[in-house]
Structures are given as C-alpha cells and as structure tokens.
PAZAPA-4460 file (N, C-alpha, C; in steps of 0.05 Angstrom, whole numbers, plus 32768, in hexadecimal, padded with zeros to 4 digits):
% residues 280
    n_x    n_y    n_z   ca_x   ca_y   ca_z    c_x    c_y    c_z   seq   type   mol
   7E83   7F86   8031   7E9E   7F92   8033   7E9B   7FB0   8038     1      M     A
   7EA6   7FBA   804C   7EA2   7FD6   8053   7EB5   7FE8   8043     2      K     A
   7EAF   8002   8043   7EBE   8013   8032   7EDB   8017   803A     3      K     A
   7EE2   8011   8053   7EFE   8015   805A   7F10   7FFF   804F     4      N     A
   7F04   7FED   803F   7F14   7FDB   802E   7F28   7FEB   801E     5      L     A
   7F20   8003   8014   7F32   8014   8005   7F4A   801C   8016     6      F     A
   7F45   8021   8030   7F5B   8029   8041   7F6E   8012   8045     7      L     A
   7F63   7FFA   8046   7F74   7FE2   8049   7F86   7FDF   8030     8      I     A
   7F79   7FE3   8019   7F88   7FE0   7FFF   7F9F   7FF4   7FFD     9      L     A
   7F99   800D   8005   7FAD   8021   8001   7FBE   8025   801A    10      F     A
   7FB8   8018   802F   7FC9   8019   8046   7FDD   8003   8045    11      A     A
   7FD7   7FF0   8032   7FEA   7FD9   8031   7FF6   7FD8   8015    12      F     A
   7FD7   8019   802E   7FE1   8032   8026   7FE3   8041   803E    13      M     A
   8003   8100   810D   800A   8116   8117   8025   8113   8123    14      H     A
   802D   8119   8133   8049   8117   8139   8051   80FA   8140    15      L     A
   8066   80F1   8133   806F   80D6   8137   808C   80D6   8141    16      V     A
   8092   80C8   8156   80AE   80C6   815E   80BC   80B2   814D    17      S     A
   80D6   80B5   814B   80E6   80A3   813A   80E2   8086   8144    18      E     A
   80E1   8082   815E   80DE   8067   8168   80C4   805A   815F    19      A     A
   80AF   8069   815C   8095   805E   8154   8097   8052   8137    20      Q     A
   80A1   8062   8124   80A1   8058   8109   80B5   8043   8104    21      S     A
   80C9   8040   8116   80DC   802A   8113   80D0   800F   811A    22      E     A
   80B8   800F   8126   80AC   7FF5   812D   80A5   7FE4   8115    23      R     A
   80A4   7FF0   80FD   809F   7FE0   80E5   80B8   7FDC   80D5    24      F     A
   80CF   7FE0   80E2   80E9   7FDC   80D5   80F7   7FC4   80E1    25      L     A
   80FE   7FB0   80D0   8109   7F97   80DA   8123   7F90   80CB    26      Y     A
   8134   7F82   80D9   814C   7F77   80CD   8148   7F59   80C7    27      E     A
   8151   7F51   80AF   8150   7F35   80A7   816D   7F2A   80A8    28      I     A
   8172   7F16   80B8   818E   7F0C   80BA   818D   7EED   80BE    29      S     A
   81A5   7EE1   80C0   81A6   7EC5   80C5   81A2   7EB4   80AC    30      G     A
   81A0   7E9A   80B0   819B   7E87   809A   81AF   7E8A   8083    31      N     A
   81C8   7E90   808B   81DE   7E91   8077   81E1   7EAB   8068    32      G     A
   81D2   7EC0   8070   81D5   7EDA   8062   81F0   7EE6   8068    33      L     A
   81FD   7EF0   8054   8217   7EFD   8058   8213   7F19   8065    34      A     A
   81FE   7F26   805E   81F7   7F41   8069   81DA   7F42   806F    35      K     A
   81D2   7F51   8083   81B5   7F53   8089   81A7   7F63   8074    36      P     A
   818D   7F5E   8072   817B   7F6F   8061   8166   7F7B   8074    37      S     A
   8155   7F8C   8068   8142   7F9B   8079   8126   7F9A   806D    38      Y     A
   8112   7F98   807F   80F6   7F96   8077   80E8   7FAD   8085    39      L     A
   80DA   7FBD   8074   80CC   7FD5   807F   80AF   7FD5   8076    40      F     A
   809C   7FD7   808A   8080   7FD9   8084   8077   7FF5   8080    41      G     A
   806C   7FFC   8069   8064   8017   8063   8045   801A   8066    42      T     A
   803C   8032   8064   8020   8039   8062   801F   8049   8048    43      F     A
   8012   803E   8033   8017   8048   8018   8010   8066   8014    44      H     A
   7FFC   8070   8022   7FF5   808C   8021   7FF1   8096   803D    45      I     A
   8002   80A9   8046   8002   80B0   8062   8008   80CE   8065    46      I     A
   8002   80D9   807D   8007   80F5   8082   8025   80FB   8082    47      C     A
   802C   8111   8075   8048   8119   8075   8053   811C   8092    48      K     A
   8042   8125   80A4   804B   812A   80BF   8052   8110   80CE    49      S     A
   804B   80F9   80C2   8052   80E0   80CF   806F   80D8   80CA    50      D     A
   807B   80E3   80B6   8098   80E0   80B1   80A2   80C3   80B5    51      S     A
   8096   80B0   80A7   809D   8094   80AB   80B8   808C   80A0    52      V     A
   80C1   809A   808A   80DB   8094   807F   80EF   80A6   808E    53      V     A
   80F6   809D   80A6   8107   80AD   80B7   8124   80A5   80B5    54      N     A
   8135   80AF   80C7   8152   80AA   80C6   8158   808C   80C8    55      K     A
   814A   807E   80D9   814F   8061   80DC   814A   8052   80C2    56      A     A
   8134   8059   80B4   812E   804D   809B   8143   8054   8086    57      V     A
   814A   806E   8084   815E   8076   8070   8179   806A   8075    58      K     A
   8180   8066   808E   819A   8059   8095   819B   803D   808A    59      D     A
   8184   802E   808C   8183   8013   8081   8183   8012   8063    60      R     A
   8177   8026   8057   8179   8028   8039   8196   802B   8031    61      I     A
   81A4   803C   803F   81C1   8041   8039   81D2   8028   803D    62      L     A
   81CA   8018   8051   81D9   7FFF   8056   81D3   7FE9   8042    63      L     A
   81BD   7FEC   8033   81B5   7FD7   8020   81C1   7FDC   8004    64      S     A
   81C3   7FC7   7FF5   81CD   7FC9   7FDA   81B7   7FCE   7FC5    65      D     A
   819E   7FC8   7FCC   8188   7FCB   7FB9   816E   7FCE   7FC9    66      Q     A
   815A   7FD9   7FBB   8140   7FDD   7FC7   812A   7FCE   7FB8    67      I     A
   8119   7FC1   7FC7   8101   7FB4   7FBC   80E8   7FC0   7FC7    68      F     A
   80D6   7FCA   7FB6   80BC   7FD2   7FBD   80A8   7FBF   7FB1    69      L     A
   808E   7FC2   7FB7   807B   7FAF   7FAB   807C   7FB0   7F8D    70      E     A
   807F   7FC8   7F82   8082   7FCC   7F65   809D   7FDA   7F5F    71      L     A
   80A7   7FD6   7F47   80BF   7FE5   7F3F   80B7   8001   7F37    72      D     A
   80B7   8013   7F4A   80AD   802E   7F46   80C0   803F   7F35    73      M     A
   80D8   8035   7F30   80EB   8043   7F20   80E9   803A   7F02    74      D     A
   80D8   8028   7EFC   80D4   801E   7EE1   80C6   8034   7ED0    75      D     A
   80D3   803E   7EBB   80C6   8053   7EAB   80AC   804B   7E9E    76      P     A
   80A8   8031   7E9B   808F   8027   7E8F   8078   8025   7EA3    77      K     A
   807E   8028   7EBD   8069   8024   7ED1   8051   8037   7ECE    78      M     A
   8055   8051   7EC9   803E   8063   7EC6   802B   805A   7EAF    79      P     A
   8036   8051   7E99   8026   8048   7E83   8017   802F   7E8B    80      V     A
   8024   801D   7E99   8018   8004   7EA1   8001   800A   7EB5    81      Q     A
   8006   801C   7EC8   7FF1   8023   7EDB   7FD9   8030   7ECD    82      L     A
   7FDF   8042   7EBA   7FC9   804F   7EAC   7FB8   803A   7E9D    83      F     A
   7FC5   8027   7E91   7FB7   8011   7E83   7FA4   8002   7E96    84      K     A
   7FAD   7FFD   7EAE   7F9D   7FEC   7EC0   7F89   7FFC   7ED0    85      H     A
   7F8B   8016   7ED0   7F77   8026   7EDF   7F5F   802D   7ECE    86      M     A
   7F61   8027   7EB4   7F4B   802D   7EA2   7F38   8015   7EA0    87      R     A
   7F1E   801B   7E9A   7F0A   8006   7E97   7EFA   800C   7E7E    88      M     A
   7EEE   7FF7   7E73   7EDD   7FFA   7E5C   7EC3   8009   7E62    89      E     A
   7EB8   8003   7E7A   7EA0   8010   7E82   7EA4   802E   7E89    90      E     A
   7E8F   803D   7E8A   7E8F   8058   7E94   7E88   8058   7EB1    91      K     A
   7E93   806B   7EC0   7E8C   806D   7EDC   7E6E   8070   7EE0    92      L     A
   7E62   807F   7ECF   7E45   8084   7ED1   7E34   806B   7ECE    93      S     A
   7E40   8055   7EC3   7E31   803C   7EBF   7E2A   802F   7EDA    94      D     A
   7E38   8036   7EEF   7E35   8029   7F09   7E22   8037   7F1C    95      F     A
   7E18   804F   7F14   7E0A   805F   7F27   7DEF   8069   7F1B    96      Y     A
   7DDD   8070   7F2E   7DC5   807E   7F25   7DCD   809A   7F1C    97      S     A
   7DBB   80A7   7F0E   7DC1   80C2   7F04   7DC8   80D5   7F1A    98      E     A
   7DB9   80D4   7F30   7DBE   80E6   7F47   7DD9   80E0   7F55    99      S     A
   7DDF   80C6   7F58   7DF9   80BF   7F65   7E10   80C7   7F53   100      D     A
   7E0D   80C3   7F39   7E24   80CA   7F27   7E27   80E9   7F27   101      Y     A
   7E11   80F7   7F28   7E13   8115   7F28   7E22   811E   7F41   102      S     A
   7E1C   8111   7F58   7E2B   8117   7F71   7E48   8111   7F6E   103      F     A
   7E4F   80FA   7F64   7E6B   80F2   7F61   7E7A   8105   7F4D   104      I     A
   7E6D   810B   7F37   7E79   811D   7F23   7E7F   8138   7F2F   105      K     A
   7E6C   8143   7F3E   7E70   815D   7F4A   7E86   815C   7F5F   106      S     A
   7E87   8147   7F6F   7E9C   8144   7F83   7EB7   8143   7F76   107      Y     A
   7EBA   8132   7F62   7ED4   812F   7F55   7EDE   8148   7F47   108      L     A
   7ECB   8157   7F3B   7ED3   816F   7F2D   7ED7   8186   7F41   109      K     A
   7EC5   818A   7F53   7EC5   81A2   7F64   7ED7   819F   7F7D   110      D     A
   7ED7   8187   7F89   7EE6   8183   7FA2   7F02   8178   7F9D   111      S     A
   7F05   8168   7F89   7F1F   815B   7F84   7F2D   8165   7F6B   112      A     A
   7F1F   8175   7F5B   7F2C   8180   7F43   7F32   816C   7F2E   113      G     A
   7F23   8156   7F2E   7F28   8141   7F1A   7F13   8143   7F03   114      I     A
   7F1D   8146   7EEB   7F0C   814B   7ED4   7F00   8131   7EC9   115      Q     A
   7EE9   8134   7EBB   7EDB   811C   7EB1   7EEC   810A   7E9F   116      P     A
   7EFF   8115   7E8F   7F0F   8104   7E7E   7F21   80F2   7E8E   117      F     A
   7F26   80F9   7EA7   7F36   80E7   7EB9   7F24   80D2   7EC6   118      V     A
   7F0D   80D9   7ED0   7EFF   80C6   7EE1   7EEA   80B6   7ED2   119      F     A
   7EE1   80BD   7EBB   7ECA   80AF   7EAE   7ED1   8092   7EA7   120      E     A
   7EEB   808C   7EA2   7EF3   8071   7E9A   7F07   8065   7EAE   121      K     A
   7F08   8070   7EC6   7F1C   8067   7EDA   7F0E   8055   7EEE   122      T     A
   7F1B   803F   7EF5   7F0F   802D   7F09   7F0B   803B   7F23   123      K     A
   7EF4   8036   7F30   7EED   8044   7F49   7F02   8042   7F5F   124      P     A
   7F0F   802A   7F61   7F23   8026   7F75   7F3B   8039   7F71   125      M     A
   7F42   803E   7F58   7F58   8050   7F52   7F50   806D   7F57   126      L     A
   7F37   8073   7F53   7F2E   808E   7F59   7F31   8095   7F76   127      L     A
   7F2D   8081   7F87   7F30   8085   7FA4   7F4D   808F   7FAA   128      Y     A
   7F60   8083   7F9D   7F7C   808B   7FA2   7F81   80A8   7F99   129      S     A
   7F71   80B2   7F86   7F75   80CD   7F7C   7F68   80E2   7F8F   130      L     A
   7F54   80D9   7F9F   7F46   80ED   7FAF   7F4C   80EA   7FCD   131      I     A
   7F5E   80D7   7FD5   7F63   80D3   7FF1   7F6F   80EC   7FFE   132      I     A
   7F7F   80FC   7FEF   7F89   8115   7FFA   7F73   8127   8002   133      N     A
   7F5D   8128   7FF3   7F47   813A   7FF9   7F37   8130   8011   134      K     A
   7F38   8116   8016   7F29   810B   802D   7F39   810D   8047   135      L     A
   7F53   8113   8045   7F64   8113   805D   7F66   8130   8067   136      S     A
   7F6B   8132   8081   7F6F   814C   808D   7F8D   8154   808D   137      T     A
   7F9E   8144   8082   7FBB   814A   8082   7FC6   8149   8066   138      C     A
   7FDE   8154   8063   7FEC   8152   8049   7FF8   8136   8047   139      E     A
   7FF3   8129   8030   7FFA   810D   802D   8015   8109   801E   140      M     A
   8021   80F2   8023   8038   80EA   8013   8038   80CC   800F   141      E     A
   8048   80C2   7FFC   804A   80A6   7FF7   8067   809D   8000   142      V     A
   8069   808E   8016   8084   8087   801F   8095   8079   800B   143      P     A
   8089   8069   7FF9   8098   805B   7FE5   80A7   806E   7FD2   144      E     A
   809A   8085   7FCC   80A7   8099   7FBC   80C0   80A5   7FC9   145      N     A
   80BE   80A8   7FE4   80D4   80B3   7FF3   80EB   809F   7FF4   146      I     A
   80E4   8086   7FF9   80F8   8070   7FFA   8106   806E   7FDF   147      I     A
   80F6   806F   7FC9   8102   806D   7FAF   8114   8085   7FA9   148      M     A
   810B   809D   7FAF   811B   80B5   7FA9   8135   80B5   7FB9   149      G     A
   8133   80AE   7FD3   814B   80AD   7FE3   815E   8097   7FDA   150      F     A
   8153   8080   7FD3   8163   806A   7FC9   8172   8071   7FAF   151      G     A
   8163   807E   7F9D   8170   8084   7F83   8187   8098   7F87   152      K     A
   8182   80AC   7F98   8198   80BF   7F9E   81B1   80B1   7FA9   153      K     A
   81AC   809C   7FB8   81C2   808D   7FC4   81CD   8078   7FB1   154      A     A
   81C3   8077   7F99   81CD   8064   7F85   81C3   8048   7F88   155      G     A
   81AC   8044   7F95   81A2   8029   7F99   818F   8021   7F82   156      K     A
   8191   8008   7F7A   817F   7FFD   7F65   8163   7FF9   7F71   157      E     A
   814F   8001   7F62   8133   7FFE   7F6A   8127   7FE7   7F5C   158      I     A
   811A   7FD5   7F6A   810E   7FBD   7F5F   80F1   7FB9   7F69   159      N     A
   80E2   7FA7   7F5C   80C7   7FA1   7F65   80C4   7F84   7F6B   160      G     A
   80B3   7F7E   7F80   80AE   7F62   7F87   8099   7F55   7F74   161      L     A
   8089   7F66   7F67   8075   7F5B   7F54   8070   7F6F   7F3E   162      E     A
   8062   7F67   7F2A   805C   7F78   7F13   8043   7F88   7F17   163      S     A
   8041   7F9E   7F08   8028   7FAE   7F09   8010   7F9D   7F01   164      V     A
   8014   7F8C   7EEC   7FFE   7F7B   7EE3   7FF4   7F69   7EF8   165      E     A
   8006   7F5D   7F08   7FFD   7F4B   7F1D   7FEE   7F5A   7F33   166      Y     A
   7FFA   7F71   7F3C   7FED   7F80   7F52   7FD2   7F8A   7F4A   167      Q     A
   7FD0   7F96   7F32   7FB6   7FA0   7F2A   7FA2   7F8A   7F25   168      M     A
   7FAC   7F72   7F1D   7F9B   7F5B   7F1A   7F8E   7F52   7F34   169      G     A
   7F9C   7F55   7F4A   7F91   7F4F   7F64   7F7A   7F62   7F6B   170      V     A
   7F7F   7F7C   7F67   7F6A   7F8F   7F6D   7F52   7F8D   7F5A   171      F     A
   7F57   7F84   7F42   7F42   7F81   7F2E   7F2E   7F6B   7F36   172      D     A
   7F35   7F5B   7F4A   7F23   7F45   7F52   7F0B   7F51   7F62   173      K     A
   7F0C   7F6A   7F6A   7EF5   7F77   7F75   7EE3   7F80   7F5E   174      I     A
   7ECB   7F76   7F5C   7EBA   7F7F   7F46   7EB7   7F9D   7F45   175      P     A
   7EB5   7FA8   7F2C   7EB4   7FC5   7F29   7E9B   7FD1   7F37   176      L     A
   7E85   7FC2   7F37   7E6D   7FCD   7F44   7E72   7FD0   7F62   177      K     A
   7E7F   7FBD   7F6E   7E86   7FBF   7F8A   7E99   7FD7   7F8F   178      E     A
   7EAD   7FD9   7F7E   7EC0   7FF0   7F80   7EB0   800A   7F7F   179      Q     A
   7E9D   800C   7F6C   7E8D   8024   7F69   7E7D   802A   7F82   180      A     A
   7E72   8016   7F8E   7E62   801A   7FA7   7E74   8024   7FBD   181      N     A
   7E8C   8019   7FC1   7E9E   8021   7FD6   7EA7   803E   7FD2   182      Y     A
   7EAC   8045   7FB8   7EB5   8060   7FB2   7E9F   8074   7FB9   183      F     A
   7E87   806E   7FB1   7E71   8080   7FB7   7E6D   8084   7FD6   184      L     A
   7E6E   806E   7FE5   7E6C   806F   8002   7E82   8080   800E   185      E     A
   7E9A   807E   8003   7EB1   808C   800E   7EAE   80AA   800C   186      S     A
   7EA4   80B4   7FF6   7EA2   80D0   7FF2   7E87   80DB   7FFD   187      I     A
   7E72   80CA   7FFF   7E59   80D3   8009   7E5B   80D7   8028   188      R     A
   7E6A   80C6   8035   7E6E   80C9   8052   7E8B   80CF   8057   189      D     A
   7E94   80E7   8050   7EB0   80EE   8051   7EBB   80ED   806E   190      K     A
   7EAB   80F5   8081   7EB4   80F6   809D   7EBB   80D9   80A7   191      E     A
   7EAA   80C7   80A0   7EAF   80AB   80A8   7EC8   80A0   809B   192      K     A
   7ECB   80A7   8081   7EE3   809E   8073   7EFC   80AA   8080   193      T     A
   7EFB   80C3   8088   7F12   80D0   8096   7F18   80C1   80B0   194      K     A
   7F03   80BB   80BF   7F07   80AD   80D9   7F13   8091   80D5   195      R     A
   7F0B   8083   80C0   7F15   8069   80BB   7F33   806A   80B2   196      E     A
   7F39   807F   80A2   7F55   8083   809B   7F66   8088   80B4   197      F     A
   7F5B   8099   80C6   7F6A   80A0   80DE   7F6E   8088   80F0   198      E     A
   7F5A   8076   80F1   7F5D   805E   8102   7F74   804D   80F7   199      T     A
   7F75   8049   80DD   7F8A   8039   80D2   7FA5   8047   80D4   200      M     A
   7FA6   8061   80CF   7FBF   8070   80D1   7FCA   8070   80ED   201      R     A
   7FB9   8073   8101   7FC3   8074   811C   7FCE   8059   8125   202      K     A
   7FC1   8043   811B   7FCC   8028   8121   7FE8   8025   8116   203      A     A
   7FEB   8030   80FE   8006   802E   80F1   801A   803F   8100   204      Y     A
   8012   8058   8106   8024   806B   8114   802D   805F   812E   205      V     A
   801C   8051   813C   8023   8045   8156   8035   802C   8152   206      K     A
   8038   8024   8139   8048   800C   8134   803A   7FF3   813D   207      G     A
   801F   7FF4   813E   800F   7FDD   8148   8006   7FCC   8131   208      N     A
   8016   7FB8   812A   800F   7FA6   8114   7FF6   7F95   811A   209      L     A
   7FF4   7F8C   8133   7FDD   7F7C   813B   7FC3   7F8C   8138   210      D     A
   7FC4   7FA5   813F   7FAC   7FB6   813D   7FA5   7FBA   811F   211      E     A
   7FB9   7FBE   810F   7FB3   7FC2   80F2   7FA6   7FA9   80E6   212      M     A
   7FB1   7F92   80ED   7FA6   7F79   80E3   7F8A   7F75   80EF   213      M     A
   7F85   7F7D   8108   7F6B   7F7B   8114   7F56   7F8B   8106   214      G     A
   7F5E   7FA3   80FC   7F4B   7FB3   80ED   7F42   7FA5   80D4   215      I     A
   7F54   7F97   80C7   7F4D   7F87   80AF   7F3B   7F70   80B6   216      M     A
   7F40   7F63   80CD   7F30   7F4C   80D5   7F13   7F54   80DC   217      E     A
   7F10   7F6D   80E5   7EF5   7F77   80EC   7EE4   7F7C   80D3   218      K     A
   7EF0   7F7C   80BC   7EE0   7F7F   80A4   7ED1   7F65   809F   219      E     A
   7EB9   7F62   80AB   7EAC   7F48   80AB   7EA2   7F40   808F   220      D     A
   7EA1   7F53   807C   7E9A   7F4D   8061   7EB2   7F4C   804F   221      E     A
   7ECA   7F4F   805B   7EE3   7F4F   804B   7EE8   7F32   8041   222      F     A
   7EE7   7F2E   8028   7EE8   7F14   801C   7F02   7F05   8023   223      S     A
   7EFF   7EED   802E   7F16   7EDD   8035   7F27   7ED7   801C   224      E     A
   7F19   7ED3   8006   7F27   7ECD   7FED   7F37   7EE6   7FE4   225      K     A
   7F2B   7EFE   7FE6   7F3A   7F15   7FDE   7F51   7F1B   7FF1   226      F     A
   7F4D   7F16   800B   7F62   7F19   801F   7F79   7F06   8018   227      K     A
   7F73   7EEE   8010   7F87   7EDB   8008   7F97   7EE5   7FF0   228      E     A
   7F88   7EEF   7FDC   7F96   7EF9   7FC4   7FA6   7F12   7FCA   229      D     A
   7F9A   7F25   7FDA   7FA7   7F3F   7FDE   7FC0   7F3C   7FEF   230      L     A
   7FBF   7F2C   8004   7FD5   7F2A   8017   7FE4   7F10   8015   231      L     A
   7FD7   7EFA   801B   7FE5   7EE0   801F   7FF3   7ED6   8006   232      E     A
   7FE5   7ED5   7FEF   7FF2   7ECB   7FD7   8009   7EDD   7FCE   233      K     A
   8005   7EF7   7FD1   801A   7F09   7FC9   8033   7F05   7FDB   234      R     A
   802E   7F02   7FF5   8044   7EFD   8008   8053   7EE4   8000   235      N     A
   8044   7ECF   7FFA   8051   7EB6   7FF2   8061   7EB9   7FD8   236      Q     A
   8056   7EC8   7FC6   8064   7ECD   7FAC   807E   7EDD   7FB1   237      N     A
   807E   7EEF   7FC4   8095   7F00   7FC9   80AC   7EF2   7FD6   238      W     A
   80A6   7EDD   7FE6   80BB   7ED0   7FF6   80D2   7EC6   7FE4   239      I     A
   80CD   7EB8   7FCE   80E4   7EAF   7FBD   80F3   7EC6   7FB2   240      P     A
   80E6   7EDC   7FAB   80F3   7EF3   7FA0   8105   7F00   7FB5   241      V     A
   80FA   7F02   7FCD   810A   7F0D   7FE3   8122   7EFC   7FE9   242      I     A
   811D   7EE2   7FEC   8133   7ECF   7FF2   814A   7ED0   7FDE   243      E     A
   8142   7ECF   7FC5   8157   7ED0   7FB0   8168   7EE9   7FB1   244      E     A
   815C   7EFF   7FB7   816A   7F18   7FB7   817A   7F1E   7FD0   245      N     A
   816F   7F17   7FE8   817E   7F1D   8000   8196   7F0A   8003   246      I     A
   8196   7EF4   7FF4   81AD   7EE3   7FF4   81C4   7EED   7FE2   247      R     A
   81BC   7EFF   7FD0   81D0   7F0A   7FBE   81DA   7F25   7FC7   248      Q     A
   81C7   7F36   7FD1   81CE   7F51   7FD9   81BD   7F59   7FF1   249      K     A
   81C8   7F6B   8001   81B8   7F76   8017   81A2   7F87   800B   250      S     A
   8189   7F82   8013   8172   7F8E   8006   8161   7F9D   801B   251      S     A
   8156   7FB4   8013   8142   7FC2   8022   8127   7FBD   8015   252      F     A
   8115   7FB1   8024   80FB   7FA8   8019   80E5   7FB8   8026   253      I     A
   80D7   7FC9   8016   80C1   7FD9   8020   80A6   7FD0   8015   254      G     A
   8094   7FC7   8026   807A   7FBD   801D   8065   7FC8   8031   255      V     A
   804B   7FC7   8029   8036   7FD0   803B   8037   7FC0   8055   256      G     A
   8034   7FCE   806C   8036   7FC2   8086   8023   7FAA   808A   257      A     A
   800D   7FAA   807C   7FFA   7F94   807E   8005   7F7A   8075   258      G     A
   801B   7F7B   8065   8028   7F62   805C   803A   7F55   8070   259      H     A
   803F   7F63   8086   8053   7F59   809A   8047   7F46   80AE   260      L     A
   802E   7F4B   80B7   8023   7F3C   80CE   8014   7F23   80C6   261      G     A
   800D   7F14   80DB   7FFD   7EFB   80D8   800E   7EE3   80D1   262      G     A
   8002   7ECC   80D2   8010   7EB3   80CD   801A   7EB1   80B0   263      N     A
   800D   7EBF   809E   8015   7EBF   8082   8022   7ED9   807A   264      Q     A
   802B   7EE9   808E   8039   7F02   8089   8056   7EFD   8084   265      G     A
   8063   7F11   8079   8080   7F0D   8071   8092   7F07   8088   266      L     A
   808C   7F11   80A0   809D   7F0C   80B7   809D   7EEE   80BD   267      I     A
   8084   7EE3   80C0   8082   7EC6   80C7   808D   7EB4   80B0   268      K     A
   8088   7EBC   8097   8091   7EAC   8080   80AF   7EAC   807F   269      L     A
   80BC   7EC2   8084   80D9   7EC3   8084   80E5   7EB4   809B   270      L     A
   80D8   7EB6   80B2   80E2   7EA7   80C9   80DF   7E89   80C4   271      E     A
   80CA   7E81   80B7   80C6   7E64   80B0   80DC   7E5A   809D   272      A     A
   80E8   7E6C   808E   80FE   7E65   807C   8119   7E65   808A   273      K     A
   8119   7E6C   80A4   8132   7E6B   80B4   8140   7E85   80B9   274      G     A
   8133   7E9C   80B0   8140   7EB6   80B4   8138   7EC1   80D0   275      Y     A
   8149   7ED1   80DB   8144   7EDF   80F3   8139   7EFB   80ED   276      T     A
   8122   7F02   80F7   8115   7F1B   80F1   8115   7F2B   810C   277      I     A
   8124   7F41   810C   8127   7F51   8124   811D   7F6D   8120   278      S     A
   810D   7F77   8134   8103   7F93   8133   811B   7FA5   8137   279      K     A
   811B   7FBC   812A   812F   7FD0   812E   8124   7FE8   813C   280      L     A
***
C-alpha cells in the first residue's frame, strides 16, 4: 500500500471556476419525493483558493431543510470522542528505529510546531491530518466546516450519517505499524507527497470523478478488504439513513467525493432505489 493512501483517506479529504466545482453537486428527485434533495462530493482538506463551497452549493443549502455530513460536526461531544479515538496505548517511538524516531520528532517539533505531549500517543494516521498544512504549498480549509457554519447561520439542523466510533473503527483496521510506515514515508519524501496531493486535488478541481476513482484503483497494494470497508460498506449503510430523511425533509448531503462514483457509489445506489440523480 503506497503512502498516498493517506491522501485517499483524507480526500474522501488554484483558480477554479464555479462551473468546475458544481460538477460534484447533484439533485436527488423522483421516486415519490415531495421536494428534491442535494448530494455534494467534498474534498475533506483542500486549498482555500479552490473555493468549492461556492454560490451554487450555498443556494442548495438554503433550499434544504437540514444538512447531513459524514459525522455530526455540530455535536458538542465530537471533539472528546475524536480525542479518545486518536490516542493509542503504544508510544510513537515503539514503531521506529532510534534514528527514524529522532527524525520524526525533530520534524514534528521544528517544522510543524507539534509538541511531544501531542504526538507521542497519537495514532500515525491522525498525525498526518495535523501536518498536511505543512506539506501543502497552499493555505488549506475543510469544506465541511464551511458547510456547517453557513448552514448553522441559516438555521439548518446539522446531522451525521454515521458515528465517530464507526468511522474511526474503519480507519483502525489499518495496523498501527503500517500507519507508522506510511507516515514516515510521507514526511521523508515531502516533495513526492506534495505531488500526490496535487494529483488528487487537480482531479477533484476538474470535477473528474472517474479520474479520482482511477487514482485509487492504481494503488495496487490497496487492500480490497479495506476499500470495501472504507467506501462500499459505508455507502450501503448510509443509503437507508439518506432515504429515511429525504422522504421527510429536503436534505443537503455532503460526503467525500470518493463515495459518489463506481457501481457501489452513492449515485448508483440511489439510482437503483428509483431516484433520479441529476448533475447541477
């Protein structure tokens, strides 16, 4: 499994025209729905200059009665739950040689400003999310935070498609030693990590879902079982939640763009249920 597995995890985390970012915005209609709902594919950590939460997206949030993200980011208990799941019993130093750990420790302290009390007991995969800003050449933002903030100002209820426990449980299926190896590779070869991030980001910016899915397929060591757990099973779990709610209220649903494509993606699964999915 190559190190840009991290990019896949957080992709599902320059100038962009409004038409480009609208390519991941869809309307859900038909099959007896009283009002349409909306499906938006995000990139969980992206350059601010990409401006993916644009006017078209905000207009659909305003037209909706409620918002669903992968997690209920408005839940006051979520930070505590995330902190609980990002911690491990082992020490980070347990996974490395003395020289490798010295390199990591220096990088985290000197380049990323992360102190030992933060990283010594933090899972390597979560450390990657803390240092991605330092590996990027642009100022980063989290589209879900913007969606939530705009929705709250508009008086929309914020909901989650799954629990923190379930989502973190999926990521925990990657052994810690493997996480540690990927993390070390990512910061040891920073230029390659930046290029890989740019490849995924540009595919998203172009609105090219097939290209994004193709990048994942090229991961020849990417575990089919983990792919099934990360994408397919979660998509299948979300469909009943989505159906129940779009039948009651018009809903704006924002999930990682990687959940949209393929035969087991949300678009195909919703169409199989009889809904009409239209690009906006």
